[in-house]
Every structure is written in structure tokens, then in C-alpha cells.
N, C-alpha and C positions, 0 to 999 in steps of 0.2 A: 504493499500499499504506500510505497514511497516514503515511509517514515511518518506519514500522517494518518492517524486513525480516524476513520469516518465515525461520526457519532450521532447520525440521524436514525430515528426509529419510526417506522410506519406502524401505527397502532390501529387495528381494525376491530371495532365492536359496535353493535347496535344499541348497547346500553350506555346512555350518556353518563350516568353516575360512575360506571366502571371506566369509561374513557377518562373521565376527570381524575379518578383515583390513581389509576395506572399512570397516566400522564404525569401527574404530580411526583410520583415516586421515581419515574425515569428522569424527569428534569432534575430532581434533587440529586440523582446519581451522576449528573453531568451530561445527559443526553438531550439532544434537540428532539422534539416529538412532533410528527405530523399525524393527524388523526383522520380517519374515515369511518362513517357510520354505516356503510354498506359495501358490498363487494364491488359494485360497478365503480364507485368513487375510488376505492382502494386500487383497482387496476389502472384507473386513469392516472392517479398519483404515481404509482409504481412505474408505469411506462414512461412518464415524463421525468422522474427523478431517481430511477433505479441506481444510477452510478453514484449517487450520494447517500444512498441508504445502507445502513449497517445490517439491519435486521427487520423482519416483518413480524409483528406479534398479532396473531390472527385468532379471533373468536371461532370456535368450531361451528356454531350455528348462527347463521345470518339470515335475514328475511328474504334476500333476493338470490342467494346462491349458497350452497352448503360449503363448509370449510374444505372439503376434499377437492371440490372443483376449483375453488380459488387457490388453494395450495398448488394444484396441478398447473394452473395458468401462470402463477408466479414462477414456478420451477421451469416452465417452458421458456419464460423470458430471461431467466437467470438461474442456471442449474446449481450455482454455488451459494445462492443467497440463503442466509440463515432464516428459517421460518420456524417460529415458536408458536405452537398451538396452545390456546388459552381458553379455558372454559370453567363454568361453575361446577361441573360434574366430571367424574372420572370416566371419560369415554374411550378408554384405551381399547376395549373390545371392539367398539364400533370403528374405531380408526384402523384397527387391524383388518377388519372386514372391508373397509374402503381401500386398502392397499397402501395406506400411508406407511412409509418406511419405519421400522421399529426404532431407528436411531433418531427420529424426529423428536426434538424436545417437546414436552408437554408439561404445562404448569396450571394448577388449579388457581382460579381467580382469587385474589387476596393474598397470594404468596409472591408478592413483587420482589422480595429479596432473592428468591430462587430464580425468578425471571432475570433479574439484573446480573446474577452470577453466571447464568447461562450465556448471556450476551457478552459479558467481559471475558469469560473463558474462550469463547469462540474468537473474539477479537485478538486475544493473546496468541492463539494458535495460527492466526493469519487467515482465517477462513472468510 
């Protein structure tokens, strides 16, 4: 990354309260945060700004597209992008059925410290 670590996170969630809570935690941890409240807007932002984005934090269930499809579309655009799935529930069985790779990070909402650790560790590895 040329010695400069990107620090922008694209946060996608249809729950405004969760957007605010998670955004605040990420900002406090030193990240710039861009939010989207649906998959369509998230894809628009990602297509325009993907080179400046460190990671995408993606709610599993969105009103206009499920997380699996959005995850796939993001990976089509950038195979190396860190995508962290984020939900209120433990959907690990559903994600396995969807074919989401087992090594895809998954965080239960409200556990922002774990989310930040995942992003920082990926940055340190140069992913």
C-alpha cells in the first residue's frame, strides 16, 4: 500500500441506530466511515470509491438484496477486499448454505471491538 494505510470503511446497514453506533466506534478507532442504508447505494459507493476503501462491513440482511448477493458483487469488483459480515444473529449456518467462504469474518452487532480488531489485523497483514 505504498506505506500509507487506507483507513476508509464502507458500512452497510438498514438500521440507522446501528449505523450510528458502529460508525461512532470506527471513527473513535481512527477510521473514516462512509455509510449506506441499502445494497444499491453501497454498490454505487463501492464502484466509485473502491480504491480508497479499506474494508466493507456488511449487514447480512438488507431490504433490497441479501448479504450473499452483495458480498458476491463486491468480490466481483475486488477479489481482495476485506468484507466483514455483521448481524444481530449468528447466521453462520445460513452463510455456509449460501456458499460464503468459511474464512469470511463474521461479527455479531454490538461487538465493535472485535470488528475493529479484524480490520486492523487485515491491514497489518497487507490484505
